[in-house]
C-alpha positions as CSV (number, residue, x, y, z in Angstrom):
1,X,40.6,151.3,181.3
2,X,42.7,150.1,183.4
3,X,43.8,146.4,183.9
4,X,44.7,146.2,187.7
5,X,44.1,142.7,188.1
6,X,46.5,140.4,186.8
7,X,44.9,137.0,185.5
8,X,46.9,134.7,187.2
9,X,45.0,131.1,186.7
10,X,46.3,130.8,182.7
11,X,46.0,127.6,180.9
12,X,49.4,128.9,179.1
13,X,51.4,129.6,182.0
14,X,51.0,126.2,183.4
15,X,52.0,124.9,179.6
16,X,55.2,126.7,180.0
17,X,55.4,125.6,183.4
18,X,55.0,122.0,182.0
19,X,57.7,122.6,179.1
20,X,60.0,124.4,181.2
21,X,60.3,120.8,183.7
22,X,60.6,118.6,180.6
23,X,63.5,120.7,179.3
24,X,65.2,120.4,182.4
25,X,65.1,124.0,182.9
26,X,63.1,124.0,185.7
27,X,64.0,121.8,188.4
28,X,61.9,120.3,191.3
29,X,63.4,122.8,193.8
30,X,62.7,125.8,191.8
31,X,58.9,124.8,191.3
32,X,57.7,126.5,193.6
33,X,59.0,129.5,192.9
34,X,58.1,129.8,189.8
35,X,54.1,129.3,190.8
36,X,54.3,131.6,192.7
37,X,56.4,134.3,191.0
38,X,55.0,135.4,188.0
39,X,56.7,137.0,185.0
40,X,53.8,138.9,184.2
41,X,54.2,140.7,187.8
42,X,57.2,142.1,186.5
43,X,56.3,143.3,182.3
44,X,54.9,147.0,182.0
45,X,52.0,147.7,179.8
46,X,54.3,148.6,176.7
47,X,56.4,145.5,176.0
48,X,58.5,144.2,172.9
49,X,58.8,140.7,172.2
50,X,61.9,139.8,170.6
51,X,61.4,137.0,167.7
52,X,64.6,134.7,167.9
53,X,64.8,133.9,163.8
54,X,64.6,137.6,162.4
55,X,66.0,138.4,165.6
56,X,63.4,141.7,165.9
57,X,60.9,143.1,168.7
58,X,57.8,144.5,168.1
59,X,55.3,146.3,170.3
60,X,52.7,145.1,172.3
61,X,50.2,147.0,174.3
62,X,48.8,145.5,177.3
63,X,45.8,147.7,177.4
64,X,45.0,147.5,173.3
65,X,45.7,144.1,173.1
66,X,45.6,142.0,176.8
67,X,45.3,138.5,174.8
68,X,48.8,139.2,172.9
69,X,50.4,140.3,175.9
70,X,49.5,137.8,178.0
71,X,50.7,135.4,175.0
72,X,54.2,137.0,174.9
73,X,54.5,136.6,179.0
74,X,54.1,133.2,178.9
75,X,56.4,132.3,175.7
76,X,59.6,131.2,175.9
77,X,61.5,134.4,174.3
78,X,63.0,137.5,175.4
79,X,61.1,140.1,176.6
80,X,62.2,144.2,175.6
81,X,61.2,146.7,178.1
82,X,63.5,149.4,177.2
83,X,65.2,151.0,174.7
84,X,68.1,153.7,174.8
85,X,68.3,154.0,177.9
86,X,65.4,155.2,178.4
87,X,65.4,158.2,175.9
88,X,62.9,156.3,173.9
89,X,58.9,155.4,174.6
90,X,57.8,153.9,171.4
91,X,55.6,152.7,170.3
92,X,57.8,151.1,167.7
93,X,61.0,149.8,169.1
94,X,64.3,152.3,169.6
95,X,68.0,151.9,168.4
96,X,69.6,149.6,171.5
97,X,67.6,147.3,173.8
98,X,68.7,148.4,177.1
99,X,66.6,146.4,179.6
100,X,64.6,143.0,179.4
101,X,63.1,140.4,180.7
102,X,64.8,136.9,180.0
103,X,64.0,133.9,178.4
104,X,62.0,131.5,181.2
105,X,64.0,128.7,180.4
106,X,67.7,130.7,180.5
107,X,66.5,132.3,184.0
108,X,65.7,129.2,185.8
109,X,68.6,127.3,184.3
110,X,70.8,130.3,185.8
111,X,68.8,129.2,189.4
112,X,69.7,126.0,189.0
113,X,73.5,126.8,188.2
114,X,73.6,128.8,191.1
115,X,73.5,126.6,193.5
116,X,71.7,128.2,196.3
117,X,70.5,126.8,199.9
118,X,68.5,128.4,202.9
119,X,70.5,131.1,204.4
120,X,72.9,132.1,201.5
121,X,73.4,135.8,201.2
122,X,72.9,136.4,197.2
123,X,73.9,139.9,194.9
124,X,71.2,140.0,192.1
125,X,73.6,142.2,189.8
126,X,70.8,143.9,187.0
127,X,67.7,144.4,188.2
128,X,66.0,145.0,185.2
129,X,62.0,144.1,185.8
130,X,63.2,142.4,189.4
131,X,61.4,138.8,188.4
132,X,64.8,136.8,189.1
133,X,65.4,138.7,192.5
134,X,61.5,138.0,193.1
135,X,62.2,134.3,192.6
136,X,65.4,134.6,194.8
137,X,63.7,136.4,196.9
138,X,60.5,134.6,197.6
139,X,63.5,131.0,197.7
140,X,65.8,132.5,200.5
141,X,64.1,135.2,201.8
142,X,64.0,139.3,201.7
143,X,67.2,139.6,204.5
144,X,68.8,137.6,201.6
145,X,69.1,138.8,198.5
146,X,70.3,142.2,197.1
147,X,69.8,143.8,194.2
148,X,71.4,146.5,192.6
149,X,70.9,148.5,188.7
150,X,72.0,151.4,187.5
151,X,68.9,152.9,185.8
152,X,67.2,154.5,188.7
153,X,63.5,154.3,186.4
154,X,64.0,150.9,186.1
155,X,65.1,150.2,189.5
156,X,62.0,152.0,190.8
157,X,59.3,150.3,188.5
158,X,61.2,147.1,189.6
159,X,61.1,147.6,193.6
160,X,56.9,148.8,192.8
161,X,56.1,145.2,191.1
162,X,58.2,143.3,194.2
163,X,56.6,145.2,196.8
164,X,53.4,144.7,195.0
165,X,53.4,141.1,195.2
166,X,55.0,141.1,198.8
167,X,58.5,140.4,197.8
168,X,61.0,142.6,199.5
169,X,64.4,142.4,198.3
170,X,66.9,145.0,199.5
171,X,66.5,147.2,195.7
172,X,69.7,149.5,195.0
173,X,70.4,152.0,192.7
174,X,73.7,152.2,191.5
175,X,76.8,150.2,189.0
176,X,76.6,146.9,189.4
177,X,80.3,146.7,187.9
178,X,81.2,148.0,191.5
179,X,78.9,145.6,193.8
180,X,77.4,146.6,196.7
181,X,79.8,146.2,199.7
182,X,77.3,147.5,202.3
183,X,75.2,144.0,202.4
184,X,78.8,142.3,201.6
185,X,79.6,139.2,202.1
186,X,77.6,137.3,199.7
187,X,77.7,133.8,199.0
188,X,77.0,134.1,195.8
189,X,76.9,137.0,192.8
190,X,74.7,136.4,190.4
191,X,74.8,138.6,187.1
192,X,72.0,138.7,184.8
193,X,74.0,141.2,182.3
194,X,77.0,140.6,180.2
195,X,80.5,141.5,181.4
196,X,84.2,141.4,179.7
197,X,85.5,141.4,182.9
198,X,85.0,140.2,185.9
199,X,85.2,143.2,188.6
200,X,87.6,142.8,191.6
201,X,84.7,144.1,193.9
202,X,82.8,141.1,192.7
203,X,85.5,138.7,194.0
204,X,86.2,140.9,197.1
205,X,82.5,140.7,198.3
206,X,82.5,137.1,197.8
207,X,82.9,134.7,201.0
208,X,86.0,132.4,200.3
209,X,84.1,129.5,198.7
210,X,81.4,131.3,197.5
211,X,80.5,131.7,193.6
212,X,79.9,134.2,190.6
213,X,78.1,133.2,187.9
214,X,77.8,135.6,185.1
215,X,77.7,136.1,181.5
216,X,81.1,136.7,180.3
217,X,82.2,137.5,176.7
218,X,84.8,139.2,174.2
219,X,84.6,142.0,171.7
220,X,84.9,139.5,169.3
221,X,80.9,138.6,168.5
222,X,77.9,138.7,170.5
223,X,78.2,135.5,171.8
224,X,78.8,134.9,175.4
225,X,78.9,131.7,177.7
226,X,77.9,131.8,181.4
227,X,80.9,131.1,183.7
228,X,80.7,129.7,186.9
229,X,84.0,130.7,189.2
230,X,84.9,130.0,192.7
231,X,86.1,132.5,195.3
232,X,89.1,131.6,196.9
233,X,92.1,133.8,198.9
234,X,90.9,136.9,195.8
235,X,91.1,134.3,193.1
236,X,88.3,133.1,190.6
237,X,88.4,130.2,188.8
238,X,85.4,127.8,186.7
239,X,84.9,126.6,183.6
240,X,81.9,128.1,181.0
241,X,79.1,126.1,181.4
242,X,76.5,127.3,178.3
243,X,76.2,129.4,175.3
244,X,74.6,133.0,176.0
245,X,73.5,136.3,174.7
246,X,72.7,138.9,177.4
247,X,72.7,143.0,177.3
248,X,76.1,144.2,178.8
249,X,76.5,145.9,181.9
250,X,76.7,149.7,180.6
251,X,80.3,150.0,182.1
252,X,81.4,147.2,179.6
253,X,79.7,148.2,176.3
254,X,81.9,148.1,173.9
255,X,83.7,150.8,171.4
256,X,81.3,151.4,168.5
257,X,82.4,150.1,164.9
258,X,82.2,152.2,162.0
259,X,82.9,150.5,158.9
260,X,83.0,153.3,157.2
261,X,86.0,154.6,159.2
262,X,88.0,151.9,158.8
263,X,87.3,151.8,155.0
264,X,88.6,155.5,154.6
265,X,92.0,154.5,156.2
266,X,92.9,151.7,154.2
267,X,90.6,151.4,150.8
268,X,89.8,147.7,149.4
269,X,92.0,148.4,146.3
270,X,94.9,149.4,148.4
271,X,94.5,145.9,150.8
272,X,96.8,143.1,150.7
273,X,94.9,140.2,148.6
274,X,95.3,136.5,149.1
275,X,92.8,133.3,149.4
276,X,91.5,131.0,152.1
277,X,90.6,127.0,151.5
278,X,88.4,127.4,154.9
279,X,84.7,127.3,153.8
280,X,81.7,129.3,154.5
281,X,80.3,126.0,156.3
282,X,83.4,125.5,158.4
283,X,83.4,129.3,159.4
284,X,79.7,130.6,159.5
285,X,78.2,128.5,162.3
286,X,75.5,130.8,163.4
287,X,74.5,132.0,167.3
288,X,74.6,129.7,170.1
289,X,77.4,127.5,169.0
290,X,81.1,127.0,170.1
291,X,83.3,128.6,167.5
292,X,82.6,132.5,167.7
293,X,82.9,131.8,171.1
294,X,86.5,130.3,171.0
295,X,87.8,132.8,168.3
296,X,87.1,135.6,170.8
297,X,89.4,133.8,173.4
298,X,92.4,133.5,171.2
299,X,92.0,136.8,169.0
300,X,92.4,140.1,171.1
301,X,90.6,143.4,170.5
302,X,89.0,142.3,167.2
303,X,85.4,142.9,166.4
304,X,83.6,140.2,163.5
305,X,81.2,141.0,161.3
306,X,79.0,138.6,159.2
307,X,77.0,140.3,156.7
308,X,73.8,138.9,155.3
309,X,74.2,136.3,152.7
310,X,73.0,137.9,148.9
311,X,73.1,136.1,145.3
312,X,75.3,133.3,146.7
313,X,78.2,135.8,148.1
314,X,78.7,136.6,152.2
315,X,81.6,138.6,153.3
316,X,83.2,138.2,157.1
317,X,84.3,141.5,158.4
318,X,86.9,142.4,161.0
319,X,87.5,145.1,163.0
320,X,90.8,146.1,165.2
321,X,89.7,148.0,167.8
322,X,93.3,149.4,168.8
323,X,93.6,150.9,165.4
324,X,91.9,150.7,162.2
325,X,93.0,147.2,160.7
326,X,90.6,145.7,158.9
327,X,90.0,142.3,156.9
328,X,87.9,141.0,154.9
329,X,86.8,137.3,153.7
330,X,84.2,136.7,151.0
331,X,83.1,133.6,150.7
332,X,81.2,132.7,147.5
333,X,79.2,129.6,146.6
334,X,80.5,128.9,143.5
335,X,84.3,129.2,144.4
336,X,86.3,126.7,146.6
337,X,88.5,129.6,147.6
338,X,87.5,132.8,149.4
339,X,89.0,135.8,148.9
340,X,90.4,138.1,151.7
341,X,91.6,141.6,152.0
342,X,93.7,142.7,154.9
343,X,94.7,146.2,155.5
344,X,96.6,147.9,158.3
345,X,99.3,146.8,160.9
346,X,97.3,143.9,161.8
347,X,96.6,140.8,159.7
348,X,93.3,140.4,161.2
349,X,92.6,137.5,159.2
350,X,95.4,135.6,159.5
351,X,95.0,136.0,163.9
352,X,91.6,134.6,162.9
353,X,92.9,131.4,161.0
354,X,95.9,130.6,163.6
355,X,93.1,130.8,166.2
356,X,90.4,128.5,164.2
357,X,93.6,125.9,163.1
358,X,94.6,125.9,166.8
359,X,91.0,125.1,167.9
360,X,90.9,122.3,164.9
361,X,94.2,120.9,166.2
362,X,92.4,120.0,169.2
363,X,89.9,118.5,168.3
364,X,87.4,121.5,168.2
365,X,87.1,120.9,171.7
366,X,83.3,122.6,173.2
367,X,83.2,125.6,175.0
368,X,82.3,124.0,178.3
369,X,85.8,122.5,178.1
370,X,87.3,125.8,178.6
371,X,87.4,128.0,181.7
372,X,88.2,131.0,183.6
373,X,90.7,132.0,185.9
374,X,90.7,135.5,187.4
375,X,93.5,137.5,189.5
376,X,94.4,140.8,190.1
377,X,96.6,140.3,187.2
378,X,94.0,140.2,185.0
379,X,92.1,137.1,183.6
380,X,93.3,133.8,181.7
381,X,91.5,131.6,179.8
382,X,92.3,128.0,179.8
383,X,91.5,124.8,178.2
384,X,90.5,121.7,180.2
385,X,93.0,122.2,182.9
386,X,94.5,126.1,184.2
387,X,97.5,124.7,184.9
388,X,98.2,122.8,181.9
389,X,97.1,125.0,178.4
390,X,96.5,128.9,179.4
391,X,96.3,132.3,178.1
392,X,95.6,136.2,178.8
393,X,92.2,137.3,177.8
394,X,92.2,141.3,177.0
395,X,89.8,143.5,179.6
396,X,87.8,146.2,178.7
397,X,90.6,149.6,179.0
């Protein structure tokens, strides 16, 4: 049996719209678009809703359980739509989620932040399911929206969904890192894939006075933040606006860190041993908090891994990405001071501690007080004012 007709008059979708409006994620000017562009239009029959608490995904098949499928579509949760760059077909989850439908609250918050007006031209980087491109097209018109996706199969599926529902943006298959010069210049560039360096192409393809909105982060953790950059004469600068987590642009995925490779280069018993008075409560602040993002701004080419707590003990590991340096701090419930091990050319915990103390001395500023400036010479992060306190941040090699 094939379900050809989409259920459109769903109480659960109306409830989602009400919740988004009350939370402020959905503004009144985007409400008609939300009503017209249904997330369910763009979802495949087999989806994997993502549980934000357990950080796991489970399959839901529209053909087998349409009620559960619609419940997922109308929930404010991320939904994985592809695993392992398309190599995995299911029904269970794959190894790496590589395309998804973002939370509706995130989608419409970003569309608000984008600040569009009638007649503006937008480049949408990371077509995915096509929902964001569809929303932009509904608001701005087909002639003003270009969407680019590196995966040909994902792009084709999105194009089919968009056309089926009367939405016809320019759909391009290509590397979003390079932008889309054929349709430039743009007034806005919106990326719904994470980056670690702002592509020069995006800046060059944006009109002076235009804006780039993208999830930006470092290698340190999965803690990203949306950055809204204003473009002037080859320079893009602006503040971070909110914490987010997005799949990385394929050209910007980080290197794989294998724990055993580091430990084989420097055994635990051979490491330099010390202790710290920084507590677990201070340091392990959890997802969507400011500290991991700020530490990533200050500690270059380092990856943090926070382990699960067992029997009152939690190790936090740090891996150098340019050599075999590593560090581990072991927090224990019954101990006032945590044990620290460090090995290799770098003393990673010392670097992290310096960054933490720097943040505390400045009053633990929230990420919205930080910003980014991008020029031909690289990227610089700043606190409050780029002219007062700024420093370079590393880009991927």
